[in-house]
LUMLOGU-125425 format. One line per 10 residues: number of its first residue (from 1); their letters; for each residue x, y, z of C-alpha. Coordinates in Angstrom, 3 decimals, decimal comma. Layout:
<pts>
NUM = A = X:Y:Z  ...;
</pts>
This chain:
<pts>
1 = MQPSPVQNSK = 21,058:5,607:13,215  24,270:6,524:11,405  24,294:9,292:8,617  24,589:8,068:5,213  26,409:9,760:2,201  23,939:12,237:0,307  24,789:10,830:-3,168  24,585:7,086:-4,579  23,235:5,799:-1,397  19,679:4,838:-0,274;
11 = PLEGVRVLDF = 17,955:7,183:1,934  17,459:4,621:4,875  21,071:3,091:4,979  22,127:2,977:8,475  18,750:2,409:9,722  18,171:-0,866:11,854  14,610:-2,303:11,993  13,466:-5,230:14,013  10,614:-6,619:12,501  8,091:-8,820:14,448;
21 = TRVLAGPYCT = 5,387:-8,593:11,728  3,713:-11,345:9,721  1,187:-11,700:7,088  0,411:-8,426:5,010  0,161:-4,937:6,571  3,344:-5,111:8,769  5,422:-6,746:6,373  4,593:-4,449:3,602  5,508:-1,519:5,938  9,015:-3,029:6,523;
31 = ALMADLGADV = 9,570:-3,909:2,874  9,115:-0,521:1,886  11,956:0,496:4,263  14,200:-2,467:3,042  13,780:-1,076:-0,318  15,099:2,271:0,718  18,290:0,493:2,241  17,068:-0,181:6,004  18,644:-3,345:7,542  15,320:-5,106:8,361;
41 = IKVEALHGDD = 15,727:-7,984:10,565  12,513:-10,239:10,395  12,115:-11,982:13,844  10,078:-14,940:12,969  8,399:-17,845:15,075  10,028:-21,063:14,603  7,464:-22,177:11,959  7,980:-19,029:10,043  5,634:-16,184:8,953  2,220:-17,406:7,892;
51 = YRHIGPFDQG = 2,785:-16,100:4,548  5,578:-18,715:3,858  2,614:-21,329:3,684  0,083:-19,369:1,612  0,469:-19,762:-2,374  0,898:-19,387:-5,216  3,997:-21,618:-4,724  6,997:-22,220:-6,931  9,131:-25,213:-5,924  7,546:-25,105:-2,594;
61 = ESLLFQAINR = 8,469:-21,164:-2,087  5,565:-18,877:-1,498  5,755:-16,128:-4,304  3,381:-14,059:-2,069  6,090:-14,085:0,736  8,804:-13,253:-1,859  6,868:-10,073:-2,910  6,233:-8,946:0,569  9,482:-9,703:2,433  12,101:-8,735:-0,320;
71 = GKRSIALNLK = 15,310:-7,305:1,122  15,050:-8,595:4,753  17,084:-10,826:6,885  15,610:-13,774:8,950  16,200:-15,040:12,269  13,672:-17,550:14,014  13,403:-17,153:17,600  11,235:-18,613:20,477  9,544:-15,711:21,938  8,678:-17,823:25,062;
81 = SDEDIATIKS = 12,307:-18,461:25,599  14,106:-16,340:28,137  17,317:-16,781:26,415  15,909:-15,734:22,836  14,098:-12,706:24,436  17,561:-11,866:25,879  18,990:-12,076:22,306  16,271:-9,710:21,186  17,114:-7,083:23,935  20,667:-7,261:22,966;
91 = LLVDTDVLVE = 19,754:-6,641:19,310  17,420:-3,737:20,452  20,686:-1,854:21,740  21,517:-1,032:18,250  18,111:-0,827:16,745  16,160:2,469:15,510  12,753:0,833:14,704  10,682:-1,915:16,191  7,559:-2,849:14,109  5,208:-5,383:15,464;
101 = NFRPGVMEKL = 1,440:-6,467:14,354  0,403:-8,594:17,266  -2,824:-8,016:18,912  -2,733:-5,232:21,764  -1,284:-6,871:24,941  0,927:-9,710:23,322  4,321:-7,865:23,136  3,544:-6,855:26,974  3,181:-10,353:27,747  6,506:-11,414:26,275;
111 = GLGVEALSAA = 8,123:-8,512:28,214  8,617:-6,604:24,892  5,728:-3,832:25,568  6,268:-0,327:24,471  6,555:1,044:27,951  9,227:-1,396:28,965  11,251:-1,053:25,839  10,780:2,708:25,750  12,152:2,929:29,313  15,156:0,755:28,448;
121 = FPALVYVSVS = 15,780:2,148:24,805  14,541:5,867:24,878  15,555:6,637:21,284  13,534:3,525:19,960  10,744:4,004:17,476  8,147:1,512:18,455  5,423:0,820:15,709  2,379:-1,093:16,474  -0,004:-2,217:13,577  -2,993:-3,715:14,362;
131 = GFGQTGTNAA = -6,808:-4,104:13,017  -8,269:-1,472:15,276  -5,494:0,013:17,073  -4,300:0,082:20,694  -7,454:1,631:22,002  -11,126:1,811:21,327  -14,135:-0,407:21,249  -12,743:-3,001:18,963  -8,959:-3,089:19,904  -8,998:-6,631:21,052;
141 = KPAYDIIIQA = -10,748:-7,957:17,976  -8,905:-9,914:15,189  -9,170:-8,383:11,518  -8,437:-9,309:8,067  -8,579:-7,184:5,106  -12,013:-8,293:4,183  -13,346:-7,439:7,670  -11,715:-3,752:7,451  -13,235:-3,227:3,928  -16,683:-4,392:5,319;
151 = MSGLMDVTGE = -16,373:-2,172:8,455  -14,773:1,085:6,860  -17,708:1,451:4,351  -15,551:0,845:1,312  -17,484:-2,362:0,324  -20,578:-0,832:0,689  -19,998:1,901:-1,950  -18,128:-0,552:-4,197  -20,409:-2,365:-7,060  -23,061:-1,751:-9,205;
161 = PDGTPTMIGE = -25,988:0,398:-7,864  -28,519:-2,445:-7,869  -25,851:-5,059:-7,046  -24,204:-6,341:-3,792  -21,504:-4,767:-1,807  -18,234:-5,823:-3,313  -14,734:-6,387:-2,284  -12,144:-4,384:-4,315  -9,537:-6,613:-5,923  -6,639:-6,063:-3,483;
171 = AMGDVAGGLF = -6,097:-6,138:0,068  -6,196:-2,333:0,426  -6,990:-2,518:4,126  -3,608:-4,114:4,617  -1,641:-1,984:2,240  -3,230:1,208:3,679  -2,086:0,068:7,301  1,294:-0,684:5,798  1,754:2,605:4,059  0,556:4,735:7,053;
181 = AAWGTMVALF = 2,997:2,614:9,320  5,676:3,369:7,248  4,942:7,019:6,945  4,591:7,189:10,922  7,838:5,540:11,069  9,517:8,215:9,006  7,898:11,161:10,900  8,917:9,516:14,365  12,495:9,134:13,073  12,335:12,643:11,794;
191 = DRSRTGKGRH = 11,077:13,872:15,065  13,860:11,909:16,957  16,631:13,622:14,843  15,574:16,840:16,649  14,651:15,521:20,234  16,772:12,297:20,511  13,764:10,471:21,738  11,630:7,791:19,979  7,756:7,658:19,847  5,109:4,990:19,939;
201 = VDVALFDALT = 3,406:4,853:16,420  -0,074:3,174:16,842  -1,421:2,240:13,502  -5,026:0,847:12,970  -6,091:-0,777:9,594  -9,489:0,554:10,276  -8,220:4,045:10,566  -5,822:3,943:7,775  -8,240:2,687:5,189  -11,131:4,870:6,420;
211 = AMMPLLACRT = -8,471:7,848:6,236  -7,828:6,911:2,482  -11,345:7,485:1,539  -11,516:11,455:1,574  -14,366:11,929:-1,099  -16,696:9,732:1,159  -15,372:11,634:4,284  -16,292:14,999:3,075  -19,698:13,762:1,945  -20,426:12,069:5,170;
221 = LMGKDAPTRT = -18,752:14,451:7,872  -19,433:17,767:6,134  -22,154:17,311:3,578  -24,374:14,978:5,617  -24,640:12,801:2,619  -25,176:9,011:2,339  -22,918:7,612:-0,261  -24,064:4,703:-2,257  -22,855:2,439:-5,090  -22,262:4,063:-8,454;
231 = GNRHSLSAPF = -20,652:1,088:-10,318  -18,039:2,326:-12,820  -19,320:5,997:-12,846  -17,962:8,764:-10,399  -20,337:9,702:-7,626  -19,890:13,394:-8,162  -18,854:14,129:-11,671  -19,714:13,267:-15,207  -18,702:11,932:-17,659  -16,210:10,312:-15,373;
241 = GTYPAGDGHF = -16,073:6,548:-15,738  -16,287:3,776:-18,003  -18,317:3,557:-21,339  -18,993:1,098:-23,791  -17,311:1,178:-27,225  -17,829:-0,890:-30,342  -15,445:-3,507:-29,096  -15,031:-3,133:-25,468  -15,020:-0,248:-22,779  -13,077:2,911:-22,368;
251 = AVAVLNDRLF = -12,618:4,976:-19,207  -12,734:8,921:-19,427  -12,325:11,628:-16,916  -14,054:15,069:-17,494  -13,852:17,161:-14,360  -14,314:20,833:-15,560  -16,569:22,995:-18,008  -13,735:23,602:-20,352  -12,903:20,042:-20,731  -16,397:19,025:-21,171;
261 = ETFCKVIEQP = -16,767:21,435:-24,169  -13,809:19,815:-25,949  -15,127:16,430:-24,907  -18,499:17,336:-26,870  -16,524:18,527:-29,758  -14,512:15,316:-30,075  -17,627:13,192:-29,949  -19,215:15,320:-32,686  -22,025:16,764:-30,560  -20,785:20,341:-29,621;
271 = ELARDPRFVT = -24,383:21,399:-28,845  -24,347:19,026:-25,638  -22,057:21,709:-23,893  -24,743:24,223:-24,247  -27,734:21,754:-23,215  -29,275:22,910:-19,879  -29,090:19,464:-18,580  -25,244:19,470:-18,941  -23,956:23,098:-18,417  -22,383:22,265:-14,873;
281 = DPLRRENEPA = -20,759:19,233:-13,486  -23,411:18,675:-10,781  -26,125:18,892:-13,591  -24,180:16,449:-15,743  -23,736:14,009:-12,744  -27,478:14,373:-12,026  -28,367:13,793:-15,699  -25,603:11,194:-16,390  -27,912:8,555:-18,005  -28,920:10,941:-20,662;
291 = LAEQIALWAG = -25,451:11,906:-21,221  -24,401:8,241:-21,335  -26,856:7,652:-24,261  -25,282:10,556:-26,176  -21,691:9,151:-25,627  -22,924:5,570:-26,668  -24,236:6,932:-29,980  -20,606:7,996:-30,896  -18,597:5,579:-29,130  -20,583:2,479:-30,188;
301 = QRSVAEIVAS = -19,591:2,961:-33,693  -15,793:2,976:-33,066  -13,046:0,784:-31,378  -11,548:1,567:-27,956  -8,175:2,328:-29,624  -9,632:4,932:-31,922  -11,703:6,459:-29,066  -8,918:6,546:-26,862  -6,595:8,077:-29,412  -9,207:10,709:-30,254;
311 = LSAAGIPASE = -9,691:11,817:-26,646  -6,140:11,817:-25,849  -5,156:13,820:-28,886  -7,769:16,545:-27,555  -6,167:16,588:-24,002  -8,955:14,611:-22,330  -7,821:11,877:-19,911  -8,929:8,387:-21,255  -7,501:4,920:-21,411  -8,575:1,211:-22,502;
321 = IKSVAQAWAS = -9,183:-0,962:-19,497  -6,004:-2,872:-19,017  -5,487:-6,201:-17,227  -3,015:-6,418:-14,276  -0,469:-8,171:-16,512  -0,737:-5,472:-19,101  -0,152:-2,623:-16,454  3,028:-4,380:-14,982  4,286:-5,255:-18,488  3,640:-1,610:-19,921;
331 = SQAVERGLAS = 6,495:0,816:-20,874  5,383:3,030:-18,065  5,712:0,541:-15,467  9,107:-0,703:-16,781  10,564:2,702:-17,407  9,519:3,974:-13,780  11,180:0,687:-12,458  7,974:-0,563:-10,436  9,672:-3,867:-10,088  13,311:-5,077:-10,310;
341 = AVDHPLLGRL = 15,087:-8,099:-10,362  16,636:-10,128:-7,316  18,377:-13,398:-7,123  16,808:-16,365:-5,186  18,999:-19,164:-4,201  16,192:-21,697:-5,364  13,932:-19,813:-7,726  16,605:-17,937:-9,639  15,953:-14,482:-10,993  12,836:-13,024:-9,939;
351 = NVPEQPVHFS = 11,072:-9,773:-10,624  9,581:-8,446:-7,266  7,849:-4,989:-6,763  9,663:-2,003:-5,333  8,466:1,095:-3,509  7,337:3,460:-6,163  8,936:6,870:-5,008  11,932:8,105:-6,705  14,711:9,637:-4,791  17,556:11,789:-6,159;
361 = GAARGDRTAA = 20,863:10,208:-5,786  19,412:6,873:-4,930  19,411:4,122:-7,571  16,766:1,834:-8,057  17,117:-1,935:-7,736  19,944:-3,562:-6,079  18,129:-5,482:-3,660  18,088:-8,976:-2,235  15,241:-11,777:-2,448  13,197:-12,611:0,584;
371 = PGLNANATEI = 15,125:-14,666:3,146  14,658:-18,221:3,848  13,460:-18,982:7,352  16,377:-18,205:9,916  18,591:-17,941:6,936  20,691:-14,985:8,459  20,631:-16,255:12,153  24,343:-17,138:12,180  25,600:-13,763:10,703  23,078:-11,741:12,932;
381 = LAELAKGETK = 24,219:-13,567:16,090  27,907:-13,179:14,944  27,508:-9,420:14,410  25,969:-9,277:17,856  28,708:-11,091:19,361  31,277:-8,674:17,725  29,204:-5,616:18,441  28,834:-4,808:14,759  25,129:-5,101:14,258  24,991:-2,067:12,323;
</pts>
């Protein structure tokens, strides 16, 4: 890993990543690194990443693949070929990070297991992303996001109280795994800068999603509670959720007594702040149905826009319920640069997501589109032949 200039450069410039991942969790991890300047070489099977064949499609190109594999270079190799394995090992000479998301044991069978590669390349950070990790009862089992949501408890606490367990509307098990894989990679690279040695980073989607539910964890591990579905209302606080208005629904978050007193004034019922049923947050949650009736008396006569304006003016967190399209098109998303344009040889100008963290001295944007299958093989092999892989 070569040092980069502090200003006007991306934080991961000079970092080489060899990416053996496919589908979502692993590619999401490496996309985050590509966004920040890492040279991510996506090593694909001859038929390509599975996501190349999953829609939505535009002119035969998977837009899902475009979103998750932006900024990378592609080379297609046969991992059962001795010649191609030799190519991989040559690339590893100048590689900082290897990321793979095969089932445990697959990389070992290919001669690319962590023990063998760590012995040959002691500075290599080797990242394994799998459904259940490299150890444990379920280590050998396959997993997709829906399975992780089901097994982690997230699905059980999502939905209406009298309804069925519900998937949330995004593949959060995969995303959580990708985030923690990227985080673990950065920690291992930081440690390597002090020790000169790489580490094996073992990431399980089950572990990652479970760890991203701290409210449920504290209630289960320490409070000995059994969390249940609460629909669109917070399980511990009130009023903290969505409520009906005259023309739709609005969201509001009241988390302390001072804010509740202000809220009561806004809804023109100041006496509620002194009602014995509502004087503390636990009591408000316990008596939330009665509180919701009082909120409905006020909100039912007003529009969502009027309600949100009144609450916001008083310093109370509130919002209308936005669609995904509205969220991405909002001035906040645009001003924060959550997506930026890339040029695709077939699809033209595309807006694709970008990692959300802002770094001083590093401009956002200036990225490339996801690569065509094997599109960069010639240049990668030429660099390898010249000893200029980084």
